[in-house]
N, C-alpha and C positions, 0 to 999 in steps of 0.2 A: 504511466504520462498524463499529460496535463491535456484534456480534451479542451480547455478552452483556447489550446496554443494551436489546436487542428484548424488545418486550413480547407475548402473544399470547392470545387469551383466547375464550371459543365466544361468541356473538352471541347472545341472546334470540330469541324468535319475533317479539315484536311490532316489535324492531330489525332484523330482517329485512322484517317487513311494511313498516315506513317508507322505511326502504333502496332497495327495488326501487319504493315511491311513488316517492321523489323521483330513480331513476332512469329513470321512463318518463315523468316530469312534466319533467324537464329534458332529456332524448333529444328532446320534439315541443314544446319552446321555450314549455312552462307557465311556468315558474316567472320569467320574463323582465318586464320593466315594473312590477315590486311586484304582483303579482298579478292585474293586468287581464285577464288572459287566465282561461277558468275552467279547471279540473285536471281530470284523469282518473283515475278508480279504477285500482287495479294488484291484480290477482288473481294470483298466486304459487302454484303446484302443484310441489311437489318430492315426494320419493321416502318421506319419515319425516311432512313438517307441509304444513301448506296455509295460508296467510297470508288475506285480505281488507283492504282500505285503502280509505278514500274519506273524502274533505269534504262530510258531510249537511248538510242544510239547517239542522238542529236537531240539535242535540248536549247533553245533560246534560253538566255538569262534570266528573261523576267518569268519563263515558266519554270525554272527550276528552283527546287527546294535541297538545300543542302545538309545533308544528313552526316556529322560526324562520328563513329563508333571506333572504337579501339586502334586511333589513328587512321585510321582512313576516311575518308571523305565520299559517300555517295549523293548523285546531283538526282535527285526525286523527280519524277512528275506525279502529282498527287490532286484529286479532284473529290469533293464531295458533294455530291446530288442529294441535296435535301428537300425532303416531298416525295424520292421516288423511290425510299422503301418500299417492302411488297404492302404493308398493310395500308398507305396511305396511296400508292399508286391503286389498290384493289378500290376501296373510295371511290378514286377519280374515276377511273373507268366505270365501274357500275354498271356493268350489264349481263343480263344473265347467259349470254353465249359462255361465260367463263363459268358457267355451274355447271355438274352433272344435268343430265336428263333427268327433269322431275322433282329435283331438289327445290325445296320449301327455303327461300332466298329471305334471311333475316331483313326486317323492315318491308317485305312485300316482294312479290313475283315469285317466277319459277324456272330453275335453271333448263335451259335448251342443248346446252354442250356443245356447242358449234365451234370447234375450234378456229378454222379461217376467222370467223368473225370477229373472235375474240383476240385473237391476233392481229385485225385490223385495227380494233379500238386502240389496242395498245398503241401500236403504233404512231395515230393520230395524237394520242396524250405524250408521246415523247417527242413528236416533229416539231422542231423549230427552224428559224432560217440560219444558215452559217453566216458568222462576222468575220472568221477568222480560219482561214482553210488551213490543214486538215484540220475537220472537226466532228464531234458525234453529239450525243446526247443535249437536249436542247441548245443546237447550236453552240456550246462549250469545244475551245479549242482542244484538243489531244493530237500528240506525237503518233508517229507508225506504232503499234506495237509491238512491242521485241522481245524474245523469251519467249520462257514458259510462266504459266499462271497458277497459284495455288487458291481455289474459290473456298471461302468458307461460309458459317453465317445459314444463311437460307438457301443460298446457293447447294452448300451441303448438305443440308434436311432435305432440301428437295429431289436431289440425285440418289440420297439412300433412301427414299421411299419411293424411287422407279428403278432399286437395283444399281444405278448408275456410278454411286459412292468409287473413285476412283479417275478414270481417265472420264470429263465430261464432252461428249461431243454434242454440241445444239443438234445435232441432225437424227441425234438418237435418241432423245429427249423429246424431241417433237413427232417422232412417230408414238412411243411411249405417251405420251401425254396427251395428243389425239386420239389415242383410241382407251384410254381412263376417263377422258372428257363426252366421249362418245355416251359412256356408260348410262344405267337406267340407275338409279339412286335407290329406288325401292329393291332392285336385284340385289344391290352392292348390301343392303341394310338384312336383306333376307340369307345373303351367303353367311352375312359376318354379322349379328345383331350389336357388337360390342361398337361396332362403326358409327350407327345413333348415336352415342355418347362422344363421341373423341371429337374435339371442335376443331383438329387440323384439319382432317382427311376431306373436307367437302371444299375446302380452300387451295386444294391439291391442281388442280384440274387450271386456275388463276396461275399457281406458283409454277406449273412448269410454261405456260405459254410464257409470261413472264420472264422467266429467266432464258426463253429460248429469245424473245424479243430485244429483249437488252442486250445477252453476248452480240446476236450478229447487228439488227437491226442499229442496235446503239451503239456499242463499243467497237462493233466492225471485225470482229471475229469471224470467219467462212465456218459454212453450217458444218463443215466435214473436219473441223481444224482436232487437232490431238495434242495442242498444247496448253486445254485449260484442266487442270485436277479438281476434283470436288473433293474435301475430308473436313469431318470432323473433328480429328483428333492426328495429332504428327506425335512420332514416339512418344506416345500413349498420352500426351499433353493435350487437353481441350483447346480447339485453334481461334484464339479471339485477341483484339486488341489490349486486353489487360495487360499482358506478359509486355507488350511491346513499350507499353508506360512505363511499368517498372524497368525496363533496358533502358529506355530514354530519361530516368531520373538518376539512375545508376551511374550514364554514361556525364551526364553533367554535373552531379557531386565529386565525381574523377578530376573534372579540368581544373 
């Protein structure tokens, strides 16, 4: 092919949310048979942004995004929160309470592993006035949550680290995360020297606290909910938005 004819662009946050929803529901088989099967919502958490996408029971037209696949139109609610991805949120919170006890924080400081203080700092970062009820993160409108949700990317990696891949109950992650955060970094390294060279392990204290706060205080899931499922793969396929982008292009080209 002629590379000179190739075009590229940066997708919007809402497109990323839609593509993630398409990928998840395609892999689960929920887009077959003319929408006869209920779809699941998609929760994506990356480094720079996070998206929530689902089909509500009742959605005002101004907040609906119609998506037509295989002749069936789904009216989606989708929202992308730029700046609330895991990495950018950790930089914004910037609290030693969100690192294991004694961990030498890059850039200065030492971790204190205080779960409650970490959660409070995250809540303060997410809080904004509510302009249109019901609302959630940053005061953004969000209709009532409906159905089950598939959480992937950082949600799933965090759940897997704590042995919670599958059904992800925030209360379970809170117990596991609080226990992990309270551990002494030196003891952890003594038990497994490889941990010292793993750049991800020190961040799981924050990741656990952030995911719990995002799901409950942010998106409005009850702490004991059984409606969130965290998976890195579905039917052996990696869960990400790129498959959804392909489905979207194929659907568009068939119109």
